[in-house]
C-alpha positions as CSV (number, residue, x, y, z in Angstrom):
1,M,-110.9,6.5,-59.0
2,K,-108.8,3.4,-59.4
3,E,-110.9,0.4,-60.1
4,Q,-110.8,-2.2,-57.4
5,P,-110.2,-5.8,-58.4
6,P,-113.3,-8.0,-58.0
7,A,-113.8,-9.9,-54.8
8,Q,-112.4,-13.4,-55.0
9,P,-114.4,-16.5,-54.1
10,F,-113.7,-18.6,-50.9
11,P,-111.2,-21.5,-51.2
12,R,-112.8,-24.5,-53.0
13,H,-112.5,-28.2,-52.2
14,R,-110.6,-30.1,-54.9
15,I,-112.4,-33.3,-56.1
16,L,-111.2,-35.9,-58.4
17,L,-113.9,-37.6,-60.5
18,I,-112.9,-40.9,-62.2
19,E,-115.8,-41.8,-64.5
20,D,-115.7,-43.2,-68.0
21,E,-119.2,-42.0,-69.0
22,E,-118.3,-38.6,-70.4
23,D,-121.9,-37.2,-70.4
24,L,-122.3,-38.2,-66.7
25,A,-118.9,-36.9,-65.8
26,H,-119.7,-33.5,-67.4
27,S,-123.0,-33.4,-65.5
28,I,-121.4,-34.2,-62.2
29,K,-118.7,-31.6,-62.7
30,F,-121.3,-29.0,-63.6
31,Q,-123.5,-29.7,-60.6
32,L,-120.5,-29.6,-58.2
33,E,-118.8,-26.5,-59.6
34,K,-121.9,-24.3,-60.2
35,N,-122.1,-22.9,-56.7
36,G,-118.3,-22.2,-56.5
37,S,-117.6,-24.6,-53.6
38,F,-115.8,-27.3,-55.5
39,L,-113.1,-27.6,-58.2
40,V,-113.5,-30.9,-60.1
41,T,-110.8,-32.7,-62.1
42,T,-112.0,-35.5,-64.3
43,S,-110.4,-38.7,-65.5
44,I,-112.0,-41.4,-67.8
45,T,-109.8,-44.4,-67.0
46,G,-108.6,-46.0,-63.8
47,E,-105.0,-45.6,-64.8
48,S,-105.3,-41.8,-65.5
49,G,-107.3,-41.3,-62.4
50,L,-104.7,-43.0,-60.2
51,A,-101.9,-41.0,-61.8
52,A,-103.9,-37.7,-61.2
53,A,-104.4,-38.7,-57.5
54,R,-100.7,-39.3,-57.1
55,A,-99.7,-36.1,-58.9
56,S,-101.8,-33.6,-57.0
57,A,-103.7,-33.0,-53.8
58,F,-107.4,-33.8,-53.6
59,D,-109.9,-33.5,-50.8
60,L,-112.2,-36.2,-52.0
61,I,-112.4,-38.8,-54.9
62,L,-115.6,-39.9,-56.7
63,L,-114.7,-43.3,-58.2
64,D,-116.8,-45.3,-60.7
65,L,-116.8,-49.0,-60.0
66,M,-117.0,-50.1,-63.6
67,L,-114.1,-48.7,-65.5
68,P,-112.3,-50.0,-68.6
69,G,-109.0,-51.6,-67.9
70,M,-108.2,-50.9,-64.3
71,D,-111.6,-51.1,-62.5
72,G,-112.7,-49.1,-59.5
73,L,-111.8,-51.8,-57.0
74,E,-108.2,-51.9,-58.2
75,V,-108.0,-48.1,-58.2
76,C,-109.4,-47.9,-54.6
77,R,-107.0,-50.6,-53.4
78,A,-104.0,-48.8,-54.9
79,L,-105.1,-45.5,-53.4
80,R,-105.4,-47.0,-50.0
81,S,-102.1,-48.7,-50.1
82,A,-100.1,-45.5,-50.8
83,P,-99.4,-43.2,-47.8
84,A,-99.9,-40.0,-49.8
85,T,-103.5,-41.0,-50.8
86,S,-104.5,-43.4,-48.1
87,R,-106.6,-40.9,-46.1
88,I,-108.5,-39.2,-49.0
89,P,-112.3,-39.9,-48.7
90,I,-113.4,-42.2,-51.6
91,V,-117.1,-42.4,-52.7
92,M,-117.9,-45.2,-55.1
93,L,-120.3,-44.5,-58.0
94,T,-122.0,-47.8,-59.1
95,A,-124.9,-48.9,-61.3
96,R,-124.8,-52.3,-59.5
97,V,-127.4,-52.8,-56.9
98,E,-126.3,-56.2,-55.5
99,E,-125.2,-56.0,-51.9
100,S,-122.1,-58.1,-52.7
101,D,-120.8,-55.4,-55.1
102,R,-121.3,-52.6,-52.5
103,I,-119.6,-54.7,-49.8
104,A,-116.6,-55.4,-52.1
105,G,-116.1,-51.6,-52.6
106,L,-116.2,-51.0,-48.8
107,E,-113.9,-53.9,-48.1
108,V,-111.1,-52.5,-50.3
109,G,-111.3,-49.1,-48.6
110,A,-114.2,-47.0,-50.0
111,D,-115.9,-44.8,-47.5
112,D,-119.3,-44.7,-49.1
113,Y,-121.1,-45.6,-52.3
114,I,-123.9,-44.0,-54.4
115,T,-126.1,-46.1,-56.7
116,K,-126.7,-44.8,-60.2
117,P,-128.9,-43.0,-61.1
118,F,-128.6,-40.4,-58.3
119,S,-129.8,-36.9,-57.9
120,A,-127.6,-33.8,-57.7
121,R,-128.9,-33.1,-54.2
122,E,-128.0,-36.5,-53.0
123,L,-124.5,-36.3,-54.5
124,L,-123.9,-32.8,-52.9
125,A,-125.1,-34.0,-49.5
126,R,-122.8,-37.1,-49.5
127,V,-119.8,-35.0,-50.7
128,R,-120.3,-32.3,-48.1
129,S,-120.9,-34.9,-45.3
130,H,-117.6,-36.6,-46.0
131,L,-115.7,-33.4,-46.3
132,R,-117.0,-32.2,-42.9
133,R,-116.2,-35.6,-41.3
134,E,-112.6,-35.5,-42.7
135,A,-112.1,-32.0,-41.4
136,R,-113.1,-33.1,-37.9
137,S,-111.1,-36.4,-37.9
138,V,-107.7,-35.2,-38.9
139,P,-106.1,-33.1,-36.1
140,A,-103.3,-30.9,-37.2
141,P,-99.9,-32.0,-35.8
142,A,-98.1,-29.6,-33.6
143,V,-94.6,-30.4,-35.0
144,F,-93.3,-31.8,-38.2
145,R,-90.0,-33.7,-38.1
146,D,-87.8,-35.7,-40.4
147,D,-84.1,-36.5,-40.4
148,L,-83.2,-33.0,-41.4
149,L,-86.1,-30.6,-40.9
150,E,-88.2,-29.6,-37.9
151,V,-91.2,-27.3,-38.1
152,D,-93.0,-26.2,-35.0
153,F,-96.3,-25.0,-36.2
154,E,-97.5,-23.5,-33.0
155,G,-94.2,-21.9,-32.0
156,H,-93.4,-20.8,-35.6
157,I,-89.9,-22.1,-35.4
158,V,-88.0,-23.9,-38.1
159,R,-84.8,-25.8,-37.7
160,A,-82.7,-27.3,-40.6
161,G,-79.9,-29.7,-39.5
162,G,-80.4,-28.5,-35.9
163,R,-79.9,-24.8,-37.0
164,E,-82.8,-22.4,-36.4
165,V,-83.8,-20.8,-39.6
166,P,-85.4,-17.3,-39.5
167,L,-88.3,-17.1,-41.9
168,T,-90.8,-14.4,-42.8
169,R,-94.5,-15.2,-42.0
170,K,-95.2,-16.1,-45.7
171,E,-92.1,-18.2,-46.0
172,F,-93.1,-20.1,-42.8
173,D,-96.7,-20.6,-44.1
174,L,-95.4,-21.7,-47.4
175,L,-93.1,-24.3,-45.9
176,S,-95.9,-25.4,-43.5
177,A,-98.3,-26.0,-46.4
178,L,-95.7,-28.2,-48.2
179,V,-94.6,-30.3,-45.2
180,R,-98.2,-30.9,-44.1
181,R,-98.8,-32.5,-47.5
182,Q,-95.4,-34.3,-47.6
183,G,-95.0,-36.2,-50.9
184,R,-98.0,-34.5,-52.5
185,V,-97.8,-32.0,-55.3
186,L,-99.3,-28.6,-54.6
187,S,-100.0,-26.4,-57.6
188,R,-99.0,-22.7,-57.5
189,E,-102.7,-21.8,-57.4
190,Q,-103.3,-24.1,-54.4
191,L,-100.4,-22.5,-52.6
192,L,-101.7,-19.0,-53.3
193,E,-105.1,-20.1,-51.8
194,Q,-103.5,-21.6,-48.7
195,V,-100.7,-19.1,-48.0
196,W,-102.0,-15.8,-49.5
197,G,-105.7,-16.4,-49.6
198,Y,-108.1,-15.5,-52.4
199,Q,-107.7,-11.8,-51.5
200,Y,-104.2,-11.8,-52.9
201,F,-104.3,-10.3,-56.4
202,G,-100.8,-11.0,-57.6
203,G,-99.9,-13.8,-60.0
204,T,-98.4,-17.2,-59.4
205,R,-94.9,-15.8,-59.9
206,T,-94.9,-14.7,-56.3
207,V,-94.9,-18.4,-55.3
208,D,-91.8,-19.1,-57.3
209,V,-90.0,-16.1,-55.7
210,H,-90.9,-17.2,-52.2
211,V,-89.8,-20.8,-52.9
212,F,-86.5,-19.5,-54.2
213,R,-85.9,-17.4,-51.0
214,L,-87.1,-20.3,-48.8
215,R,-84.6,-22.7,-50.4
216,Q,-81.8,-20.2,-49.9
217,K,-82.5,-19.9,-46.2
218,L,-82.9,-23.6,-45.6
219,G,-79.4,-24.3,-46.9
220,D,-77.9,-26.7,-49.4
221,E,-79.2,-30.0,-48.2
222,A,-82.6,-29.0,-46.9
223,Q,-83.5,-27.0,-50.0
224,T,-83.4,-30.1,-52.1
225,R,-86.4,-31.4,-50.2
226,I,-88.6,-28.8,-52.0
227,E,-89.0,-30.3,-55.4
228,T,-90.2,-28.4,-58.5
229,V,-92.8,-30.4,-60.5
230,V,-92.5,-28.9,-63.9
231,G,-95.8,-27.3,-65.2
232,I,-97.6,-28.0,-61.9
233,G,-96.0,-26.7,-58.7
234,Y,-94.0,-27.9,-55.7
235,R,-93.8,-30.8,-53.2
236,Y,-91.8,-31.6,-50.1
237,T,-90.1,-35.0,-50.2
238,D,-88.2,-36.7,-47.4
239,R,-85.4,-38.2,-49.5
240,S,-84.2,-40.3,-46.6
241,A,-87.4,-42.4,-46.9
242,L,-86.8,-43.1,-50.6
């Protein structure tokens, strides 16, 4: 009897943890990842954390207030000022107990704060609460449009330069995933999760093949909107806005 591949876990929320205390960062990462619900990326400086947030898609950011160099307030302000990261929930981690410090974080755009030391149960509860709130507060648009492309998510219709483009279901779902996160990089693994689901047992090469076919069908100008980010994945960019 042919051995069946193991069942795959459900999709995980991606969390960016920006924390310079490496022992604490390791502990938080372990606590969040141990039940399989979260995938945590860590950064130890404000600059590297901001670069990570701009390079990939995250569902929530845990941000230490006291960071070397670029502190948490500066990072939060930069995240909120960029369209690609402005809506990501941000939870501040702070050892400061003064009300003025907490208010400063909220005023620059943080959604919440947790005072150190905190328990794993409190952290999990706060993270889950914000993720549920975000899921309820962001209605999915019915149609995506820019100067060249139109994607009707409900009607499953794509037009490029006014021309209707016939796509397979996977090609449509792939394009939808990219345009919904316009300007954000989606890794091949993320695209596999969103388009094929965890029950798909092929490798990431299938993403590259489908992107190649999708570009061919969209045509010369539209296909340039789907950018390859070497070593990571793909993103959709509206070049007319650059």
